[in-house]
N, C-alpha and C positions, 0 to 999 in steps of 0.2 A: 211166583207170579209166570204164567206163558207171556214171551214176546210175541205181539200180534205182527205178522207179516205185512208188508207192506203192499197195498191193492194194486200197485202198477207193475210189480214184477210177475211175470209169468213163472210157473213150474221151472221152464226150463232155464231162465233167466235166474231163477234163485238157485239151481244145481249149478251154474256155470260162477255163479259169485262165492259158492261153497268149496269149488274144486278148480282154483284157478288155474294148477298145473297142468290139468287136461287139457286146456286151452291155449297155451302158450306156444308163440310160432319158433319153428327152425329156425336158427340163425345161420347165417350164412357168411362167408369171408366178402371185405368189401370190395373186391375186384370180381367175384362172381366165380373165380376159377383157382384151383390150386396151384400152389409154385412148383416148378419140377424142383425134386432129390436132387440131383445131378446138373453140374453145370458146365456144359461141354457144346462143339460146334452143334450139335443135333438138337441140343432143346433151346439153342440161339436161334439158329434159322437164316442169320444173313447171309451166310454164304450161298445159299439159295435164291434169294431176292438179286444180289449184285451181279455184274458182269463175269467179274474175275475171280469171285471168290474170297478165299483166303489169300493175302498178299502178304509174303513172306518177308523177314527184313532184307535189305538192300546193302550194298556200299561194300566194301574191300577189307571188314574184319578191321578197321582202324582202331585206335584207343579210346575215342569219343563215341558213345552211343546217342544217338539222338532219339528222343521218345515223344510222339505226337499223339494226337487222340485218336483219329480213324484216317483211312485213305479216301481222297476228295474225288470228286468226280473223273475228272481229268487220271487221276490213279488207277480208278476203275477200269477206264477205258484202256489203260495205256499198260495196264496190269503191272506198274511199278509206284514209288512213293515218292513225295515230294516231288511232282511233277508239274504242277500249274504256277501261279503266279508267286504263292507262297516259297516254293522250292526255289525261285529265282532270286526271291529278297534273300532267301536265306545263304544263298551262292556267294552272291554280291557281299553280304554283309560280313560271311565269315572269311571271303576275300582281303578284303580290308582288313582283316585282325590277322593273316597270315596262315588262314587254318583252309584247305581245301575240303568244302563242304562235302563232295560226292567221294573223295579218294580219301581223305583221312577220317572219314565218319561211317559209322554204321547206322542205319535207320531202320525204326521199327515204331509200331504203334500199340496202344493197349487194348485198341480193338481193331483186329487186323483184316476185316471186310468192310468194305463202304457200308454207310448207313442210307438206305433208301428205302422207298415203299414204291410197290406195285400197284399203278392202276388199274383199273376192271379192261382198259384200251392195252396195259401191258407196259405202260411207258412209265418209265424209273423217275420219281421224286424226290434228290439229293437234298442236303443240308440238315437233316436232324440229326440230335445229338442221341449221341449212345446213352441206352440206359442204365442204370446200376447193373442189373441182370446180364444185359451183355457185357458189361465190362467183367463181371466175374465170371462169364464163361470163357473169356479169353485170357484171363490171369495167367494160366498155366503156360500160355504161347510167352506171354512176356517174361515170365521167371525164366523159360528154357532159352530167350535168347540172352537174358544177360548171363546167365551161369554160361553160356557156351562162349559168349562176345569176351567176357573177363574185362572188362572196361578199365581206366584208371578215371573215366571222369563218364557222368550221365548228366545229360541236358535235358529237361523236362519243358515241353513245351506246354502251359496250361496248368490250371489246378489240379484236372483230373489226372494228369499224366504223374506229377509231382506225387499224389496222395497213392497213385498205384505203384508206383517206384520203392518210397518209403514204407508204404502198407503198415500205418500205424493203426491197427487195428481197433485200440482202445483212446486213441490219443487224436484230438481233433486238431487239425492245421488250422493255422489263419488263413483268408483269404488269398488268393494269388495276386491282388493289388498289395497286399502285404510281405507276401513271401517272393515277389519278383528280386532277382539278381542275388540272392542270397544263396550260399553255397553250404551245405552240410555234409560233415564226414559220417557215413553212412555205414556202421559196422555190420548192419546184415547185409549189403551189398559188395562191402570191402573195398569202397572209392566213393570219390566226391560226387555228389549229387546236388545240380544247380536248379535252380527255377527259375523259368522262363515266362513273360507275356507272350502268347499265342502269336504268329506273325501274323494270321491273318486280321487280328485285331488291331495293330500297325498299320498295315495297309489301307484300311479302313478309316484310320485316324488322321491326326494332325504331322507337321514335320517334327515337331518335339517331341513326340512320341518316340520316332526313329532315334532321337538322342538317347531318351532314355534306353531305350533297347540295347544299343551300342556299349551302352557304360556299362550297362547288367550283364551283356555278353564278354564284355573285356574283363568285368571282374570275375566270372567264372570260369572262362579259359585261362586267366592267371594262374590258377592252381593244378594246372597240367607240369608234373613233374615236382611239385613239393611234397614233401612227405608225409604219408597217410600216417594221423594219429594211432595211436597205440589205443585197445580197448581199455576203459575204466575197470580196475578190479579192486579188491579188497584190500588189496598191498598197501601198506602205509597208513591204510584209513584205522584211526584208534577211536572207539567209542569209551568215553570215560564215565565212570561209574562211581568212582572213589573220589570224595572231595577232595582230599589231601593233595592227589594228582591233579586235581582241576585247577587247584590252588597255584600249583606249581606251574603251569602249564600257562595260566594267566599270566602270573609272573613275568615268567619267562616271554611272554609276545609281546607284555608293556615295553620290556627295552630292547626288541627287534629292531635292527637297523633296515630290515626289509619292509616292504608293505606286507599289511596281513591283511586276508579277505575274511570277514565273517559274514554270517548269514544266519536269521532267528527261523526257529519253526513255533507256529505259537497255535492255540485253539480256538484261532480265529480271527477274524480281519480287523475288528476293530479294538483297538488298545484301550479305550474308556468302556470298554461290558464291564459290567458287576463281574462277571466271571472269567476276565480277559486272564491269560495266563502263558508265560514263555513257556515252550517244553524242552527245545534244546536249542543249542547256538553251535554252529558249524565254524572252525577258524582254520587257518592255513597261511604259512609264510613259505611255502615250500612246493611246488609242483607234486613231488612223490612223497609227499607226508600231509596229513589232515587230521585234526581231532574234532569229535561230537561230543559235546558234552551236555550229558542229560539235567537240566536245571530243574525238572520237577520229579526228581528222584525221591520215591516215597520213603526209602531208606534212610534219608538224612535228616537227621533231627534239625530243630530250628537254627543251632548256632552254625553247623555246617551249613546249612542252606545260607544263612546271612553272611557268612564269610565269603563262599563262593559268589554272592552277587556283589558283594563289598568291592571284590576283586575283578569282576566282571566291569563295574562302575569305573575303576581305577586303569582298565585297559581301554576303556571308552574315551576317557579324559585323556588320556597320555599322548605326547604328540608323534607317536606312530604313525606313520600314513598308512590310512586305511581304504579296502575295496569295497564296495556293497554293491550286492544286486538287489534294485528296486530301492532305490535312498530313500524315498519318501517313506515307505512303511517303518524301515529299521528306523528311521528317524525317529517318528512319532512314538514307537514301542520304548525306544530308549529315555526318549523324557518322559513318558508316562509313567515308566518303572521308576527311573531316578530323579526327576525334577518334581517341583510341585505342580497342583494342579492350577495354579495362575500362570505360570512360567508356561506352561502346556497350551493353555488356550489362548494365553495372547500370541502365540505363534498360529495357532490354527484357524481361531476365527477372527483375529484381529489385521490390521494391515500389513504386518510384518510376515514376511515369507520364513521358510525355513534356515534359510543359507542368513540371512538377515538377523534372524533370532540367534543364530550358531553364532555369528560377532559379537551381538549384544552379550550375551550371557558366555562368552569363552567355551563354545561349544563342545564338541566331540572331534570335530576336524574330519567329517566323513567326506567322503570323496564317489561320487556316482559313477559307472562306466555305461 
């Protein structure tokens, strides 16, 4: 039977419907322009907009490297760094803690040209935040500063500065409200890296913000002279695949006179899921030695697996002091694996907390850090 064409479609419309690929619009990028393949001063362009262009690091090559966001208007006018109200505030605060901000520290920024825009009349408008592209264009300058100064301590003002120094390409850092005051031993930089709130935020805030700023700075400066931790290696770390060895290790740690740190690795977050499974458990009572027991080892038979889990339960129930990262998760997974569902849900859905449930049932004696 021949299909009758609709009377309201012209020949062109019928052809358009039968050949849609010939009428598809060409797609364009969201910005309408291509992203430069190279990231350098030429592709950034800030040096041509600002008064002083690129302002290189200042200071006397002290053991402390100060890293800010970008030069201010005052910095651009004077061709120096931290010359405005933020610099005066930092100088006063550092002096109160026994450090000369200008003599004991070297200063730089993650973007080394002042961020400004020129109007049609030629006037410069300051105060814009550097874009991610501009930060990337200037990253090699920051890398060079760190390499040449070789600081013992890097103090980053603001979340963008902290991210640029630590360079976590695939790791998302917490925001600066959670990071401020923290000190991280960066193996990549070979020194301590501290994160601070930007001084401009403190100047525009309240008096109690100043107290927080001073406390954070004091904590970070206390790392000066402290031995830098050695990088972690596989030396001393043992992956346990043999069930008899796993039993011996768990029995030994159950009699340990020192605290034992342990941590689970699972196939999900929820211990009551249908397919919930403990994959490994890491244990250590010595900073130079640790064990990782493969609990989901497919080469173990049911008897071997049951024996290992029994010894792990005995370790958890032993009076040995235990140190746990993320106490709540380990507590719930332990109870899910070795307690009845009634006991588990009493602690999870009832009025009792995990700690109260631990006391009631003479639990595992876990201590959080």
